[in-house]
PDB file of the backbone (N, CA, C, O) and the ligand in Angstrom, with CONECT records:
HET     ZN  A 101       1
ATOM      1  N   MET A   1      -1.083 -14.653 -22.054  1.00  0.00           N
ATOM      2  CA  MET A   1      -0.650 -14.997 -20.673  1.00  0.00           C
ATOM      3  C   MET A   1       0.146 -13.842 -20.057  1.00  0.00           C
ATOM      4  O   MET A   1       0.663 -12.969 -20.753  1.00  0.00           O
ATOM      5  N   ALA A   2       0.218 -13.873 -18.777  1.00  0.00           N
ATOM      6  CA  ALA A   2       1.027 -12.951 -18.042  1.00  0.00           C
ATOM      7  C   ALA A   2       0.632 -11.472 -18.327  1.00  0.00           C
ATOM      8  O   ALA A   2       1.436 -10.551 -18.179  1.00  0.00           O
ATOM      9  N   THR A   3      -0.602 -11.301 -18.729  1.00  0.00           N
ATOM     10  CA  THR A   3      -1.042  -9.931 -18.934  1.00  0.00           C
ATOM     11  C   THR A   3      -1.745  -9.365 -17.724  1.00  0.00           C
ATOM     12  O   THR A   3      -2.037  -8.172 -17.643  1.00  0.00           O
ATOM     13  N   LYS A   4      -2.003 -10.242 -16.798  1.00  0.00           N
ATOM     14  CA  LYS A   4      -2.695  -9.766 -15.580  1.00  0.00           C
ATOM     15  C   LYS A   4      -1.740  -8.916 -14.764  1.00  0.00           C
ATOM     16  O   LYS A   4      -0.539  -9.178 -14.700  1.00  0.00           O
ATOM     17  N   GLU A   5      -2.302  -7.898 -14.147  1.00  0.00           N
ATOM     18  CA  GLU A   5      -1.490  -7.102 -13.273  1.00  0.00           C
ATOM     19  C   GLU A   5      -1.267  -7.863 -11.958  1.00  0.00           C
ATOM     20  O   GLU A   5      -2.141  -8.573 -11.462  1.00  0.00           O
ATOM     21  N   ALA A   6      -0.081  -7.681 -11.432  1.00  0.00           N
ATOM     22  CA  ALA A   6       0.183  -8.321 -10.136  1.00  0.00           C
ATOM     23  C   ALA A   6      -0.736  -7.734  -9.094  1.00  0.00           C
ATOM     24  O   ALA A   6      -1.084  -6.555  -9.160  1.00  0.00           O
ATOM     25  N   PRO A   7      -1.133  -8.543  -8.132  1.00  0.00           N
ATOM     26  CA  PRO A   7      -1.968  -8.008  -7.061  1.00  0.00           C
ATOM     27  C   PRO A   7      -1.270  -6.859  -6.372  1.00  0.00           C
ATOM     28  O   PRO A   7      -0.053  -6.889  -6.185  1.00  0.00           O
ATOM     29  N   THR A   8      -2.005  -5.879  -6.006  1.00  0.00           N
ATOM     30  CA  THR A   8      -1.426  -4.749  -5.315  1.00  0.00           C
ATOM     31  C   THR A   8      -1.515  -4.935  -3.844  1.00  0.00           C
ATOM     32  O   THR A   8      -2.545  -5.352  -3.316  1.00  0.00           O
ATOM     33  N   LYS A   9      -0.437  -4.627  -3.174  1.00  0.00           N
ATOM     34  CA  LYS A   9      -0.435  -4.832  -1.725  1.00  0.00           C
ATOM     35  C   LYS A   9      -0.578  -3.528  -0.949  1.00  0.00           C
ATOM     36  O   LYS A   9       0.040  -2.514  -1.275  1.00  0.00           O
ATOM     37  N   ASP A  10      -1.368  -3.584   0.034  1.00  0.00           N
ATOM     38  CA  ASP A  10      -1.444  -2.479   0.955  1.00  0.00           C
ATOM     39  C   ASP A  10      -0.140  -2.485   1.791  1.00  0.00           C
ATOM     40  O   ASP A  10       0.114  -3.437   2.530  1.00  0.00           O
ATOM     41  N   PRO A  11       0.685  -1.418   1.672  1.00  0.00           N
ATOM     42  CA  PRO A  11       1.976  -1.442   2.354  1.00  0.00           C
ATOM     43  C   PRO A  11       1.845  -1.360   3.873  1.00  0.00           C
ATOM     44  O   PRO A  11       2.801  -1.654   4.590  1.00  0.00           O
ATOM     45  N   VAL A  12       0.692  -0.971   4.363  1.00  0.00           N
ATOM     46  CA  VAL A  12       0.527  -0.825   5.784  1.00  0.00           C
ATOM     47  C   VAL A  12       0.177  -2.149   6.449  1.00  0.00           C
ATOM     48  O   VAL A  12       0.859  -2.586   7.377  1.00  0.00           O
ATOM     49  N   CYS A  13      -0.878  -2.779   5.976  1.00  0.00           N
ATOM     50  CA  CYS A  13      -1.310  -3.987   6.636  1.00  0.00           C
ATOM     51  C   CYS A  13      -0.908  -5.258   5.866  1.00  0.00           C
ATOM     52  O   CYS A  13      -0.995  -6.369   6.387  1.00  0.00           O
ATOM     53  N   GLY A  14      -0.465  -5.063   4.604  1.00  0.00           N
ATOM     54  CA  GLY A  14       0.077  -6.188   3.839  1.00  0.00           C
ATOM     55  C   GLY A  14      -0.955  -7.029   3.104  1.00  0.00           C
ATOM     56  O   GLY A  14      -0.613  -8.050   2.509  1.00  0.00           O
ATOM     57  N   MET A  15      -2.183  -6.618   3.140  1.00  0.00           N
ATOM     58  CA  MET A  15      -3.185  -7.401   2.432  1.00  0.00           C
ATOM     59  C   MET A  15      -3.288  -6.979   0.948  1.00  0.00           C
ATOM     60  O   MET A  15      -2.973  -5.847   0.582  1.00  0.00           O
ATOM     61  N   ASP A  16      -3.735  -7.925   0.119  1.00  0.00           N
ATOM     62  CA  ASP A  16      -3.926  -7.593  -1.276  1.00  0.00           C
ATOM     63  C   ASP A  16      -5.134  -6.690  -1.444  1.00  0.00           C
ATOM     64  O   ASP A  16      -6.177  -6.907  -0.828  1.00  0.00           O
ATOM     65  N   VAL A  17      -4.982  -5.684  -2.279  1.00  0.00           N
ATOM     66  CA  VAL A  17      -6.100  -4.806  -2.509  1.00  0.00           C
ATOM     67  C   VAL A  17      -6.431  -4.753  -4.010  1.00  0.00           C
ATOM     68  O   VAL A  17      -5.570  -4.947  -4.868  1.00  0.00           O
ATOM     69  N   ASP A  18      -7.695  -4.488  -4.282  1.00  0.00           N
ATOM     70  CA  ASP A  18      -8.136  -4.353  -5.643  1.00  0.00           C
ATOM     71  C   ASP A  18      -8.094  -2.895  -6.024  1.00  0.00           C
ATOM     72  O   ASP A  18      -8.683  -2.041  -5.360  1.00  0.00           O
ATOM     73  N   LYS A  19      -7.375  -2.618  -7.126  1.00  0.00           N
ATOM     74  CA  LYS A  19      -7.211  -1.219  -7.519  1.00  0.00           C
ATOM     75  C   LYS A  19      -8.567  -0.559  -7.807  1.00  0.00           C
ATOM     76  O   LYS A  19      -8.714   0.660  -7.715  1.00  0.00           O
ATOM     77  N   ALA A  20      -9.522  -1.370  -8.146  1.00  0.00           N
ATOM     78  CA  ALA A  20     -10.844  -0.786  -8.484  1.00  0.00           C
ATOM     79  C   ALA A  20     -11.627  -0.440  -7.208  1.00  0.00           C
ATOM     80  O   ALA A  20     -12.626   0.278  -7.246  1.00  0.00           O
ATOM     81  N   ASP A  21     -11.153  -0.960  -6.108  1.00  0.00           N
ATOM     82  CA  ASP A  21     -11.919  -0.753  -4.882  1.00  0.00           C
ATOM     83  C   ASP A  21     -10.961  -0.558  -3.710  1.00  0.00           C
ATOM     84  O   ASP A  21     -10.812  -1.427  -2.851  1.00  0.00           O
ATOM     85  N   CYS A  22     -10.325   0.595  -3.698  1.00  0.00           N
ATOM     86  CA  CYS A  22      -9.349   0.858  -2.646  1.00  0.00           C
ATOM     87  C   CYS A  22      -9.082   2.346  -2.532  1.00  0.00           C
ATOM     88  O   CYS A  22      -9.581   3.139  -3.329  1.00  0.00           O
ATOM     89  N   VAL A  23      -8.306   2.712  -1.555  1.00  0.00           N
ATOM     90  CA  VAL A  23      -7.929   4.082  -1.399  1.00  0.00           C
ATOM     91  C   VAL A  23      -6.543   4.269  -2.061  1.00  0.00           C
ATOM     92  O   VAL A  23      -5.611   3.506  -1.806  1.00  0.00           O
ATOM     93  N   GLN A  24      -6.439   5.286  -2.903  1.00  0.00           N
ATOM     94  CA  GLN A  24      -5.221   5.490  -3.655  1.00  0.00           C
ATOM     95  C   GLN A  24      -4.556   6.776  -3.176  1.00  0.00           C
ATOM     96  O   GLN A  24      -5.210   7.785  -2.910  1.00  0.00           O
ATOM     97  N   GLU A  25      -3.243   6.699  -3.080  1.00  0.00           N
ATOM     98  CA  GLU A  25      -2.499   7.886  -2.649  1.00  0.00           C
ATOM     99  C   GLU A  25      -1.167   7.875  -3.370  1.00  0.00           C
ATOM    100  O   GLU A  25      -0.549   6.821  -3.522  1.00  0.00           O
ATOM    101  N   SER A  26      -0.722   9.030  -3.812  1.00  0.00           N
ATOM    102  CA  SER A  26       0.598   9.058  -4.442  1.00  0.00           C
ATOM    103  C   SER A  26       1.611   9.669  -3.490  1.00  0.00           C
ATOM    104  O   SER A  26       1.322  10.618  -2.760  1.00  0.00           O
ATOM    105  N   HIS A  27       2.791   9.104  -3.519  1.00  0.00           N
ATOM    106  CA  HIS A  27       3.866   9.584  -2.676  1.00  0.00           C
ATOM    107  C   HIS A  27       5.180   9.423  -3.406  1.00  0.00           C
ATOM    108  O   HIS A  27       5.485   8.343  -3.911  1.00  0.00           O
ATOM    109  N   ALA A  28       5.962  10.493  -3.467  1.00  0.00           N
ATOM    110  CA  ALA A  28       7.257  10.463  -4.106  1.00  0.00           C
ATOM    111  C   ALA A  28       7.180   9.883  -5.525  1.00  0.00           C
ATOM    112  O   ALA A  28       8.039   9.109  -5.945  1.00  0.00           O
ATOM    113  N   GLY A  29       6.156  10.270  -6.229  1.00  0.00           N
ATOM    114  CA  GLY A  29       6.012   9.861  -7.621  1.00  0.00           C
ATOM    115  C   GLY A  29       5.503   8.462  -7.865  1.00  0.00           C
ATOM    116  O   GLY A  29       5.419   8.012  -9.008  1.00  0.00           O
ATOM    117  N   LYS A  30       5.163   7.772  -6.792  1.00  0.00           N
ATOM    118  CA  LYS A  30       4.586   6.427  -6.938  1.00  0.00           C
ATOM    119  C   LYS A  30       3.196   6.385  -6.397  1.00  0.00           C
ATOM    120  O   LYS A  30       2.812   7.158  -5.519  1.00  0.00           O
ATOM    121  N   GLU A  31       2.441   5.452  -6.948  1.00  0.00           N
ATOM    122  CA  GLU A  31       1.074   5.291  -6.462  1.00  0.00           C
ATOM    123  C   GLU A  31       1.042   4.141  -5.440  1.00  0.00           C
ATOM    124  O   GLU A  31       1.684   3.105  -5.611  1.00  0.00           O
ATOM    125  N   TYR A  32       0.279   4.369  -4.393  1.00  0.00           N
ATOM    126  CA  TYR A  32       0.099   3.337  -3.379  1.00  0.00           C
ATOM    127  C   TYR A  32      -1.370   3.109  -3.162  1.00  0.00           C
ATOM    128  O   TYR A  32      -2.197   4.012  -3.293  1.00  0.00           O
ATOM    129  N   TYR A  33      -1.666   1.888  -2.830  1.00  0.00           N
ATOM    130  CA  TYR A  33      -3.073   1.536  -2.702  1.00  0.00           C
ATOM    131  C   TYR A  33      -3.316   0.935  -1.286  1.00  0.00           C
ATOM    132  O   TYR A  33      -2.507   0.182  -0.744  1.00  0.00           O
ATOM    133  N   PHE A  34      -4.448   1.311  -0.755  1.00  0.00           N
ATOM    134  CA  PHE A  34      -4.744   0.898   0.645  1.00  0.00           C
ATOM    135  C   PHE A  34      -6.143   0.288   0.720  1.00  0.00           C
ATOM    136  O   PHE A  34      -7.023   0.578  -0.091  1.00  0.00           O
ATOM    137  N   CYS A  35      -6.308  -0.571   1.731  1.00  0.00           N
ATOM    138  CA  CYS A  35      -7.581  -1.217   1.886  1.00  0.00           C
ATOM    139  C   CYS A  35      -8.620  -0.234   2.419  1.00  0.00           C
ATOM    140  O   CYS A  35      -9.821  -0.440   2.245  1.00  0.00           O
ATOM    141  N   GLY A  36      -8.160   0.824   3.062  1.00  0.00           N
ATOM    142  CA  GLY A  36      -9.109   1.757   3.612  1.00  0.00           C
ATOM    143  C   GLY A  36      -8.419   3.037   4.046  1.00  0.00           C
ATOM    144  O   GLY A  36      -7.193   3.138   4.020  1.00  0.00           O
ATOM    145  N   GLU A  37      -9.216   4.004   4.442  1.00  0.00           N
ATOM    146  CA  GLU A  37      -8.684   5.305   4.841  1.00  0.00           C
ATOM    147  C   GLU A  37      -7.671   5.205   6.022  1.00  0.00           C
ATOM    148  O   GLU A  37      -6.678   5.929   6.099  1.00  0.00           O
ATOM    149  N   GLU A  38      -7.993   4.275   6.911  1.00  0.00           N
ATOM    150  CA  GLU A  38      -7.112   4.171   8.068  1.00  0.00           C
ATOM    151  C   GLU A  38      -5.682   3.846   7.703  1.00  0.00           C
ATOM    152  O   GLU A  38      -4.740   4.453   8.211  1.00  0.00           O
ATOM    153  N   CYS A  39      -5.532   2.871   6.806  1.00  0.00           N
ATOM    154  CA  CYS A  39      -4.180   2.508   6.367  1.00  0.00           C
ATOM    155  C   CYS A  39      -3.546   3.653   5.621  1.00  0.00           C
ATOM    156  O   CYS A  39      -2.358   3.935   5.780  1.00  0.00           O
ATOM    157  N   CYS A  40      -4.334   4.304   4.815  1.00  0.00           N
ATOM    158  CA  CYS A  40      -3.825   5.445   4.046  1.00  0.00           C
ATOM    159  C   CYS A  40      -3.286   6.516   4.968  1.00  0.00           C
ATOM    160  O   CYS A  40      -2.205   7.058   4.739  1.00  0.00           O
ATOM    161  N   GLU A  41      -4.043   6.820   6.013  1.00  0.00           N
ATOM    162  CA  GLU A  41      -3.611   7.840   6.928  1.00  0.00           C
ATOM    163  C   GLU A  41      -2.355   7.478   7.665  1.00  0.00           C
ATOM    164  O   GLU A  41      -1.473   8.311   7.873  1.00  0.00           O
ATOM    165  N   LYS A  42      -2.279   6.203   8.066  1.00  0.00           N
ATOM    166  CA  LYS A  42      -1.095   5.722   8.754  1.00  0.00           C
ATOM    167  C   LYS A  42       0.117   5.860   7.849  1.00  0.00           C
ATOM    168  O   LYS A  42       1.198   6.271   8.269  1.00  0.00           O
ATOM    169  N   PHE A  43      -0.099   5.507   6.617  1.00  0.00           N
ATOM    170  CA  PHE A  43       1.018   5.576   5.629  1.00  0.00           C
ATOM    171  C   PHE A  43       1.475   7.010   5.464  1.00  0.00           C
ATOM    172  O   PHE A  43       2.678   7.269   5.514  1.00  0.00           O
ATOM    173  N   MET A  44       0.579   7.939   5.273  1.00  0.00           N
ATOM    174  CA  MET A  44       0.952   9.309   5.040  1.00  0.00           C
ATOM    175  C   MET A  44       1.583   9.976   6.252  1.00  0.00           C
ATOM    176  O   MET A  44       2.305  10.965   6.121  1.00  0.00           O
ATOM    177  N   GLU A  45       1.311   9.437   7.415  1.00  0.00           N
ATOM    178  CA  GLU A  45       1.967   9.985   8.618  1.00  0.00           C
ATOM    179  C   GLU A  45       3.446   9.703   8.589  1.00  0.00           C
ATOM    180  O   GLU A  45       4.259  10.522   9.017  1.00  0.00           O
ATOM    181  N   ASP A  46       3.794   8.531   8.079  1.00  0.00           N
ATOM    182  CA  ASP A  46       5.191   8.126   8.104  1.00  0.00           C
ATOM    183  C   ASP A  46       5.492   7.121   6.977  1.00  0.00           C
ATOM    184  O   ASP A  46       5.715   5.936   7.222  1.00  0.00           O
ATOM    185  N   PRO A  47       5.489   7.634   5.738  1.00  0.00           N
ATOM    186  CA  PRO A  47       5.636   6.739   4.574  1.00  0.00           C
ATOM    187  C   PRO A  47       6.900   5.914   4.588  1.00  0.00           C
ATOM    188  O   PRO A  47       6.876   4.745   4.204  1.00  0.00           O
ATOM    189  N   ASP A  48       7.993   6.488   5.017  1.00  0.00           N
ATOM    190  CA  ASP A  48       9.261   5.740   4.995  1.00  0.00           C
ATOM    191  C   ASP A  48       9.235   4.503   5.832  1.00  0.00           C
ATOM    192  O   ASP A  48       9.919   3.520   5.546  1.00  0.00           O
ATOM    193  N   LYS A  49       8.439   4.556   6.874  1.00  0.00           N
ATOM    194  CA  LYS A  49       8.348   3.386   7.739  1.00  0.00           C
ATOM    195  C   LYS A  49       7.790   2.205   7.007  1.00  0.00           C
ATOM    196  O   LYS A  49       8.128   1.061   7.310  1.00  0.00           O
ATOM    197  N   PHE A  50       6.917   2.473   6.024  1.00  0.00           N
ATOM    198  CA  PHE A  50       6.256   1.402   5.318  1.00  0.00           C
ATOM    199  C   PHE A  50       6.936   1.007   4.027  1.00  0.00           C
ATOM    200  O   PHE A  50       6.790  -0.131   3.582  1.00  0.00           O
ATOM    201  N   ILE A  51       7.679   1.917   3.411  1.00  0.00           N
ATOM    202  CA  ILE A  51       8.288   1.591   2.127  1.00  0.00           C
ATOM    203  C   ILE A  51       9.787   1.398   2.224  1.00  0.00           C
ATOM    204  O   ILE A  51      10.396   0.883   1.286  1.00  0.00           O
ATOM    205  N   GLY A  52      10.403   1.795   3.331  1.00  0.00           N
ATOM    206  CA  GLY A  52      11.823   1.670   3.486  1.00  0.00           C
ATOM    207  C   GLY A  52      12.239   0.237   3.703  1.00  0.00           C
ATOM    208  O   GLY A  52      13.284  -0.208   3.230  1.00  0.00           O
ATOM    209  N   LYS A  53      11.404  -0.475   4.426  1.00  0.00           N
ATOM    210  CA  LYS A  53      11.738  -1.868   4.743  1.00  0.00           C
ATOM    211  C   LYS A  53      10.678  -2.775   4.184  1.00  0.00           C
ATOM    212  O   LYS A  53       9.521  -2.387   4.025  1.00  0.00           O
ATOM    213  N   LYS A  54      11.087  -3.985   3.890  1.00  0.00           N
ATOM    214  CA  LYS A  54      10.172  -4.899   3.225  1.00  0.00           C
ATOM    215  C   LYS A  54       9.019  -5.306   4.128  1.00  0.00           C
ATOM    216  O   LYS A  54       7.869  -4.946   3.874  1.00  0.00           O
ATOM    217  N   ASN A  55       9.310  -6.020   5.133  1.00  0.00           N
ATOM    218  CA  ASN A  55       8.213  -6.458   6.010  1.00  0.00           C
ATOM    219  C   ASN A  55       8.591  -6.214   7.461  1.00  0.00           C
ATOM    220  O   ASN A  55       9.175  -7.057   8.142  1.00  0.00           O
ATOM    221  N   LEU A  56       8.234  -5.038   7.887  1.00  0.00           N
ATOM    222  CA  LEU A  56       8.550  -4.664   9.247  1.00  0.00           C
ATOM    223  C   LEU A  56       7.546  -5.402  10.161  1.00  0.00           C
ATOM    224  O   LEU A  56       6.357  -5.084  10.204  1.00  0.00           O
ATOM    225  N   ALA A  57       8.055  -6.350  10.851  1.00  0.00           N
ATOM    226  CA  ALA A  57       7.208  -7.163  11.726  1.00  0.00           C
ATOM    227  C   ALA A  57       6.745  -6.319  12.898  1.00  0.00           C
ATOM    228  O   ALA A  57       7.534  -5.670  13.586  1.00  0.00           O
ATOM    229  N   LYS A  58       5.436  -6.352  13.098  1.00  0.00           N
ATOM    230  CA  LYS A  58       4.902  -5.609  14.214  1.00  0.00           C
ATOM    231  C   LYS A  58       4.852  -6.485  15.455  1.00  0.00           C
ATOM    232  O   LYS A  58       4.603  -7.688  15.381  1.00  0.00           O
ATOM    233  N   LYS A  59       5.095  -5.849  16.603  1.00  0.00           N
ATOM    234  CA  LYS A  59       4.985  -6.674  17.786  1.00  0.00           C
ATOM    235  C   LYS A  59       4.128  -5.957  18.828  1.00  0.00           C
ATOM    236  O   LYS A  59       3.906  -6.488  19.916  1.00  0.00           O
TER     237      LYS A  59
HETATM  238 ZN    ZN A 101      -4.753  -1.961   5.044  1.00  0.00          ZN2+
END
């Protein structure tokens, strides 16, 4: 039990992503996973915006 990896979240859009089928990018020594290139690009433009705060509500 409890050997399953926790679902990985796309830090940009917040959806769960499958590590086997996603865009991967490393930043500051950590790996991040994205649902697609668009989210990855947004993240790399301004990573702190997405990892500094838990759930930045968009309006
Ligand atoms: Zn996404």
